[in-house]
C-alpha distance (Angstrom), angle and dihedral (degrees) to the residues before:
residue distance angle dihedral
M1 . . .
T2 3.77 . .
K3 3.80 91.9 .
D4 3.80 92.0 51.9
N5 3.80 91.2 49.8
S6 3.80 92.1 50.2
E7 3.81 91.4 50.1
Q8 3.80 90.3 48.7
R9 3.79 91.2 49.9
T10 3.80 93.5 51.3
T11 3.81 91.9 52.4
Q12 3.82 96.8 50.0
L13 3.80 110.1 126.5
V14 3.77 135.0 -158.8
T15 3.82 114.9 -94.2
T16 3.81 130.8 -150.4
N17 3.83 91.5 -109.5
I18 3.81 114.1 83.1
E19 3.82 94.6 -155.9
T20 3.80 90.4 54.9
N21 3.79 89.3 49.6
I22 3.80 91.0 50.7
K23 3.81 90.2 52.6
L24 3.80 90.4 50.7
I25 3.81 90.7 52.9
L26 3.81 93.8 44.7
N27 3.80 90.6 49.9
E28 3.79 90.4 53.0
F29 3.82 89.3 51.8
H30 3.82 91.5 42.9
H31 3.82 89.3 -120.4
S32 3.80 93.2 -63.0
E33 3.80 109.6 -174.0
D34 3.81 95.0 -132.3
V35 3.83 91.3 66.4
K36 3.80 103.1 99.7
R37 3.80 134.5 -178.2
R38 3.81 135.2 -157.1
Y39 3.80 119.9 -159.5
F40 3.80 121.5 -147.6
T41 3.80 142.5 162.8
F42 3.79 123.4 -125.7
Q43 3.81 123.1 -177.8
G44 3.80 90.5 -19.7
S45 3.82 94.4 -51.7
H46 3.79 124.9 112.0
G47 3.77 120.0 -124.0
V48 3.78 141.4 168.3
A49 3.80 134.5 -148.6
V50 3.81 112.9 -145.8
F51 3.80 122.2 -167.8
V52 3.80 145.2 149.5
E53 3.79 105.1 -100.5
T54 3.80 94.8 -150.2
L55 3.82 92.7 54.3
V56 3.81 101.6 41.5
N57 3.78 131.8 72.0
E58 3.81 101.8 -131.0
E59 3.81 92.8 -164.4
R60 3.80 90.0 57.3
L61 3.80 89.3 45.3
S62 3.80 90.8 56.5
K63 3.80 94.3 46.4
S64 3.80 96.4 42.7
F65 3.81 97.2 44.5
L66 3.82 124.5 -8.2
E67 3.83 97.0 53.7
R68 3.82 91.6 46.0
L69 3.82 94.9 57.4
N70 3.81 93.6 82.6
L71 3.81 96.7 48.0
N72 3.82 112.8 118.8
Q73 3.80 93.7 -133.9
Y74 3.83 90.5 68.6
E75 3.83 97.6 49.3
S76 3.81 92.8 110.0
A77 3.81 100.3 22.3
E78 3.77 130.2 105.2
I79 3.77 115.7 -98.5
Q80 3.82 92.0 -113.8
R81 3.81 88.9 67.2
V82 3.79 90.7 56.8
I83 3.79 92.8 59.3
S84 3.80 115.0 91.7
S85 3.79 101.3 -154.8
S86 3.79 135.2 110.3
A87 3.83 92.6 -142.7
I88 3.82 113.4 61.3
E89 3.80 124.1 157.1
V90 3.81 132.3 -177.0
D91 3.80 117.7 -153.0
K92 3.81 142.6 161.0
N93 3.80 98.9 -164.5
V94 3.81 113.8 95.6
T95 3.81 93.3 -152.7
A96 3.81 91.9 54.2
I97 3.80 89.8 48.4
V98 3.80 91.7 51.4
N99 3.82 90.9 49.2
N100 3.81 89.5 53.9
M101 3.81 91.4 48.7
L102 3.80 89.1 54.3
K103 3.81 87.8 57.5
G104 3.81 93.2 54.0
Y105 3.82 101.9 -87.1
V106 3.81 125.1 144.2
T107 3.82 114.5 -138.7
I108 3.81 122.9 -148.0
F109 3.81 122.8 -157.1
M110 3.81 118.4 -169.0
E111 3.78 123.1 -161.5
G112 3.81 110.8 -103.8
Q113 3.83 95.4 14.9
I114 3.80 123.8 110.9
E115 3.80 94.7 -157.4
A116 3.79 130.1 74.6
I117 3.79 124.4 -144.4
S118 3.81 118.3 -143.2
F119 3.79 126.5 -171.5
Y120 3.79 132.4 -180.0
V121 3.82 118.3 -106.5
S122 3.80 101.5 147.8
D123 3.79 121.8 172.3
S124 3.80 99.3 -148.0
F125 3.78 127.1 177.0
E126 3.79 106.7 -147.2
R127 3.78 126.9 -173.3
A128 3.77 115.7 -125.9
I129 3.79 115.2 -99.3
E130 3.80 109.0 -103.9
E131 3.79 140.4 154.7
P132 3.82 115.0 -70.0
G133 3.78 113.1 -107.4
N134 3.81 94.3 -142.8
E135 3.82 98.6 47.8
K136 3.77 108.4 41.8
V137 3.80 119.0 165.4
I138 3.79 133.8 -164.4
R139 3.80 95.7 -141.4
G140 3.77 127.5 22.3
A141 3.79 138.0 44.6
H142 3.80 118.6 -13.3
D143 3.79 100.6 -159.8
G144 3.78 127.9 100.3
F145 3.76 142.3 -171.5
V146 3.81 120.9 -79.4
E147 3.80 133.1 -157.5
D148 3.82 94.0 -90.7
L149 3.82 113.1 92.7
S150 3.82 95.5 -154.6
S151 3.81 91.9 51.7
N152 3.81 91.0 50.7
I153 3.80 92.6 51.2
Q154 3.79 88.7 47.6
L155 3.82 90.1 54.7
I156 3.81 89.2 54.1
R157 3.82 94.8 45.3
K158 3.80 90.9 51.2
R159 3.79 87.9 58.6
I160 3.81 97.0 41.5
S161 3.80 108.4 46.1
N162 3.77 94.3 -176.0
S163 3.80 127.8 124.7
K164 3.81 88.6 -146.4
L165 3.80 91.2 68.0
V166 3.81 102.9 112.0
V167 3.81 126.4 -156.2
K168 3.80 118.4 -168.0
Y169 3.80 122.4 -175.6
Q170 3.79 127.2 -148.7
S171 3.79 134.3 170.5
V172 3.81 122.0 -126.2
G173 3.79 124.7 -169.5
D174 3.79 123.6 47.5
E175 3.81 91.7 -132.4
S176 3.81 104.9 22.4
G177 3.83 96.3 43.9
T178 3.81 91.9 -153.2
E179 3.78 111.5 -169.2
V180 3.80 118.5 -133.1
A181 3.80 128.9 -174.6
I182 3.81 126.8 -147.3
V183 3.82 109.8 -153.0
Y184 3.81 125.0 -171.1
L185 3.80 144.3 132.6
D186 3.78 107.9 -97.0
H187 3.81 96.5 -147.6
I188 3.82 95.9 44.9
A189 3.81 109.5 33.7
N190 3.79 118.4 84.3
P191 3.84 106.6 -103.9
K192 3.81 90.4 -148.1
V193 3.81 90.2 59.8
V194 3.81 91.4 48.9
Q195 3.79 92.0 48.2
E196 3.80 92.0 47.0
L197 3.80 91.1 50.3
E198 3.81 91.8 50.4
T199 3.81 90.4 49.1
R200 3.80 93.2 50.4
I201 3.80 92.8 47.6
K202 3.80 92.3 49.7
S203 3.81 89.9 50.8
I204 3.83 92.4 59.6
S205 3.80 108.3 111.4
A206 3.80 108.3 -175.5
D207 3.78 136.0 123.6
M208 3.78 93.5 -121.4
A209 3.79 144.6 11.2
F210 3.78 109.9 -161.7
S211 3.81 102.7 168.2
P212 3.82 143.7 13.5
G213 3.81 88.3 -108.0
F214 3.81 88.9 60.1
I215 3.82 91.3 51.9
E216 3.82 91.3 43.6
E217 3.80 91.8 63.9
F218 3.81 90.7 55.2
I219 3.81 97.5 48.5
E220 3.84 106.3 33.9
D221 3.80 118.3 106.1
K222 3.82 99.2 -126.2
P223 3.82 110.0 26.4
F224 3.82 93.2 178.9
S225 3.79 94.3 56.0
P226 3.81 114.0 108.8
F227 3.80 90.2 -137.5
P228 3.82 125.3 82.7
Q229 3.80 112.2 -115.3
L230 3.80 95.9 -168.8
L231 3.78 124.4 54.9
I232 3.81 116.1 -125.0
T233 3.80 116.6 -156.0
E234 3.80 137.6 169.1
R235 3.80 94.4 -162.3
P236 3.83 122.3 98.4
D237 3.81 91.5 -158.9
R238 3.79 91.9 55.1
T239 3.80 90.2 46.6
K240 3.79 90.1 50.6
A241 3.81 92.3 50.2
N242 3.80 91.6 52.0
I243 3.81 92.9 46.8
M244 3.80 89.3 51.5
E245 3.81 88.5 52.0
G246 3.81 89.3 58.7
R247 3.78 100.0 -96.4
V248 3.80 127.3 130.3
A249 3.81 126.2 -120.0
L250 3.80 124.1 -149.2
L251 3.80 117.2 -160.7
T252 3.80 125.9 -171.9
A253 3.80 128.6 -152.7
G254 3.79 111.1 -112.0
S255 3.81 95.0 23.3
P256 3.83 129.2 95.8
T257 3.80 93.0 -148.8
A258 3.79 138.5 84.0
L259 3.80 129.7 -148.3
I260 3.82 114.6 -135.0
L261 3.80 122.3 -158.1
P262 2.97 146.4 -138.2
V263 3.80 100.1 21.4
S264 3.79 138.8 161.6
F265 3.80 131.1 -136.4
F266 3.80 91.5 -101.3
A267 3.82 92.6 56.0
F268 3.81 88.4 73.2
Y269 3.82 89.6 61.3
Q270 3.79 95.1 53.3
S271 3.79 121.5 96.2
P272 3.83 132.2 -169.3
D273 3.80 86.5 -119.6
D274 3.81 88.8 67.3
Y275 3.80 90.1 69.5
S276 3.81 99.3 37.8
G277 3.79 98.2 65.1
R278 3.77 138.2 36.6
F279 3.77 114.3 -44.0
Y280 3.81 90.5 -125.7
A281 3.80 90.4 61.8
G282 3.80 92.3 42.3
S283 3.80 91.4 52.2
F284 3.80 92.8 46.0
Y285 3.80 95.4 52.1
R286 3.78 92.4 43.3
L287 3.80 89.3 55.3
I288 3.81 88.7 48.1
R289 3.82 89.6 55.5
L290 3.80 92.8 49.3
I291 3.81 90.7 48.0
G292 3.80 86.6 50.1
F293 3.81 88.7 59.7
F294 3.81 91.6 58.9
I295 3.80 92.6 43.8
A296 3.81 92.9 50.0
V297 3.81 93.8 48.1
F298 3.81 104.1 34.6
V299 3.82 110.2 29.1
P300 3.85 97.8 74.9
A301 3.81 90.4 44.8
L302 3.82 92.3 48.0
Y303 3.80 90.8 50.7
I304 3.81 92.1 50.6
A305 3.82 93.1 46.4
T306 3.81 93.4 46.4
V307 3.80 95.9 49.0
S308 3.81 94.3 41.1
F309 3.83 103.3 40.1
H310 3.80 113.7 0.7
F311 3.79 106.5 45.4
E312 3.80 90.1 140.1
I313 3.82 93.8 71.9
I314 3.80 92.7 63.8
P315 3.85 110.5 103.4
A316 3.78 113.5 -102.2
D317 3.80 92.6 -117.6
L318 3.82 90.9 59.0
V319 3.79 100.3 39.9
L320 3.79 95.1 86.6
Q321 3.80 93.8 46.9
V322 3.80 92.8 49.0
K323 3.80 91.6 45.0
N324 3.82 92.9 51.2
S325 3.79 90.9 48.2
V326 3.80 96.0 47.9
E327 3.81 102.0 39.1
R328 3.83 92.4 68.3
V329 3.81 92.0 60.1
P330 3.84 109.8 92.3
Y331 3.82 97.6 -151.0
P332 3.84 139.3 48.6
P333 3.83 121.4 -74.9
I334 3.83 92.0 -108.4
I335 3.83 91.0 62.1
E336 3.78 89.8 45.2
A337 3.81 91.5 51.2
L338 3.81 94.3 45.4
L339 3.80 91.1 49.9
M340 3.80 92.8 54.1
E341 3.80 96.1 39.6
L342 3.80 91.5 52.2
T343 3.80 90.1 46.7
I344 3.80 90.7 53.3
E345 3.82 90.4 49.2
L346 3.82 91.2 49.8
I347 3.81 91.8 50.4
R348 3.79 90.8 47.5
E349 3.80 93.5 49.3
A350 3.80 91.8 46.8
G351 3.80 90.4 50.6
I352 3.81 90.8 54.1
R353 3.81 96.5 46.9
L354 3.80 97.4 45.1
P355 3.84 123.2 74.8
T356 3.79 112.3 -80.7
P357 3.85 100.3 -102.4
I358 3.82 92.3 45.8
G359 3.81 92.2 42.0
Q360 3.80 91.9 56.1
T361 3.80 90.4 49.0
I362 3.80 91.7 50.3
G363 3.80 91.2 50.8
I364 3.80 95.6 50.4
V365 3.81 102.7 33.5
G366 3.81 94.1 36.7
G367 3.78 92.7 51.9
L368 3.81 94.6 46.9
V369 3.80 97.2 42.6
I370 3.79 96.6 43.6
G371 3.80 93.6 42.5
D372 3.80 93.1 51.8
A373 3.82 93.4 42.4
V374 3.81 96.8 51.6
V375 3.81 91.4 49.0
Q376 3.80 92.6 48.9
A377 3.81 90.0 48.4
G378 3.80 91.7 51.2
L379 3.81 93.0 -120.4
V380 3.81 94.6 119.8
S381 3.79 132.8 22.8
N382 3.79 124.3 -118.3
I383 3.79 91.4 -117.2
M384 3.81 91.6 54.7
I385 3.81 89.9 55.5
I386 3.81 88.9 54.2
V387 3.82 92.3 46.5
V388 3.81 93.4 49.9
A389 3.81 92.7 45.9
I390 3.81 93.1 50.9
T391 3.80 90.5 45.5
A392 3.81 93.0 50.9
I393 3.80 92.7 48.9
A394 3.81 92.0 47.6
S395 3.80 92.8 51.1
F396 3.82 92.0 53.9
V397 3.81 92.5 55.5
V398 3.82 90.5 80.4
P399 3.85 111.2 101.8
S400 3.83 91.4 -146.0
P401 3.85 118.3 74.1
E402 3.82 89.7 -157.1
M403 3.80 93.5 55.9
N404 3.79 88.9 42.7
A405 3.82 90.1 59.1
S406 3.80 91.4 47.1
I407 3.80 92.4 53.1
R408 3.80 92.9 48.6
M409 3.80 90.6 53.7
L410 3.81 93.4 42.4
R411 3.80 94.0 62.6
F412 3.82 92.9 65.5
P413 3.85 96.7 66.5
F414 3.81 88.4 48.2
M415 3.81 90.2 51.2
F416 3.82 92.9 51.6
A417 3.82 91.3 46.5
A418 3.81 90.3 50.1
A419 3.81 91.5 49.6
S420 3.81 91.0 51.0
F421 3.81 104.6 38.3
G422 3.80 107.6 7.7
Y423 3.79 118.1 -142.1
L424 3.80 89.9 -10.2
G425 3.80 90.1 61.7
I426 3.80 91.5 48.8
S427 3.81 90.9 50.4
F428 3.79 91.3 49.3
C429 3.82 92.2 50.6
F430 3.80 90.6 47.2
I431 3.82 91.2 53.5
L432 3.81 90.3 49.5
L433 3.81 89.5 49.4
I434 3.81 93.0 52.3
M435 3.82 90.7 46.5
H436 3.80 89.9 51.7
F437 3.81 91.6 49.3
C438 3.81 91.3 50.7
K439 3.80 91.9 49.1
L440 3.80 97.1 49.4
E441 3.80 122.3 96.2
S442 3.77 134.1 -173.7
F443 3.81 109.7 -149.1
G444 3.78 92.2 -34.6
S445 3.81 96.2 -42.1
P446 3.83 119.4 112.9
Y447 3.80 110.0 -106.0
F448 3.80 95.5 -147.1
A449 3.81 96.2 47.8
P450 2.99 133.2 166.6
V451 3.84 88.7 28.9
S452 3.80 95.0 47.7
P453 2.95 110.5 49.6
L454 3.78 90.5 27.4
Q455 3.82 110.0 -118.7
P456 3.83 108.1 165.7
S457 3.81 92.4 179.2
D458 3.82 89.6 67.2
W459 3.80 94.2 51.5
R460 3.79 90.1 86.4
D461 3.82 88.1 79.3
T462 3.81 101.3 30.2
F463 3.81 116.8 62.9
I464 3.80 91.1 11.1
R465 3.79 135.3 11.2
M466 3.75 118.5 -118.4
P467 3.83 119.4 -155.0
N468 3.80 112.1 -70.0
W469 3.79 92.6 -116.7
K470 3.82 89.2 57.8
M471 3.81 94.3 57.8
S472 3.79 100.9 80.2
K473 3.82 97.5 149.4
R474 3.78 131.3 65.0
P475 3.82 117.1 -123.5
K476 3.80 111.0 -79.8
A477 3.80 92.2 -138.9
V478 3.81 90.6 64.7
Q479 3.82 89.4 61.7
A480 3.80 92.1 -147.4
Q481 3.81 120.1 -175.9
K482 3.80 90.4 -128.5
A483 3.80 109.0 49.6
T484 3.82 96.8 -178.7
R485 3.79 116.6 70.5
Q486 3.80 99.2 174.2
Q487 3.77 139.6 11.2
Q488 3.79 127.3 -127.4
N489 3.80 110.6 -53.1
R490 3.79 136.5 -168.7
E491 3.80 92.1 42.9
W492 3.79 87.0 147.9
A493 3.83 88.8 66.4
K494 3.81 90.2 59.7
D495 3.79 90.5 49.6
D496 3.81 91.2 51.9
S497 3.81 92.3 50.1
T498 3.80 91.9 56.5
K499 3.78 93.6 55.1
């Protein structure tokens, strides 16, 4: 019964009677009181403009249509010529008309006509374009995405002045009707990736889709993996760079972020700053971030394993200091580590939820006061405070908040393995981690490329960054249609050397 009613509703058509059409629209909106109408007369025929008051700028409606009806120049013209709007649509289907009204369109019904005319007069409240708080850079662009989908696409088009830049719209959410945009370069992006993305989006059956993170869980290859398989960014310049590489961007209405796919593990450790300065500096800081991954994951586990099982490897000069620090603590190192790690996570979460000035105070004062107090009370050793501090700093080096969260969670299994089996447990967890990396894919591209599969030619922009003029090929893992992104450069340098 419900299916038949839905099919009947989707096939409802505009009639020649404007009052009947108004009833059809009001029924679709369940007689919501913010659906308004304005009656008018044009060339002796009666008409009505129907719109959602909360989505339409009525002042613009009057200037772009109602005030122009009485102008002499339109006495013998069609009504479409009266409308001052760049977006005008003609439709017979009531459902399509309602969908347009929900986007800020005004619909006109004329007596005796079986078609409705809709034009865009939205009253949108857009946030000013400003630098993203989560992805700040020292050099480079300082603008970021906002919650308006059209503005975000405009930011990308301003950076990619190419007619081959394709934007495809889809709707996600059976009840919310959230609009998403797939953006890619038609002659570079892999068509199989685009087709697969469209298929996965169409297969989403949910009442709502309120964020890219919500959509990500429906379309990623391995939803139970602790690692993000799509890159989330708030920066138009980073989105542009990935689109130029052959990747695909997915933008969502109401969200200031874009999903980038396919990506590899190492993409989460790359920053726009790497490409804005000297390649020596970019390579150095990228290596620092990758070293930070190992510090954040392994250092707490190594401390627990060393103190619990492998005390003999500590240098003789440090044995006494470590022993004096640890012997005052009344419980095993794993409990000590868990206590401090959970405290750090609580302080971090409190700093995020509280207003900015108070959050910064909580982070600094809370860390100092609690750290000093637990050492004085003999609940935690001095060395554990150092280990936790280094680990926390290393985890925040990652440019991606999603990868940051994954790393913070990943250290706990390593800590339990170290407490149970020492270095053997750490080695076993590390092997499982590498196996998981090698097994993961992001829309058909290997997640651990260019390490697995081994692609040495792509290493020039993985662990380090070679000079831009040296990177003539796109990454193989992206599987772009156009592998070459630039020809041989700096030919003038060769000419100078021969003189």
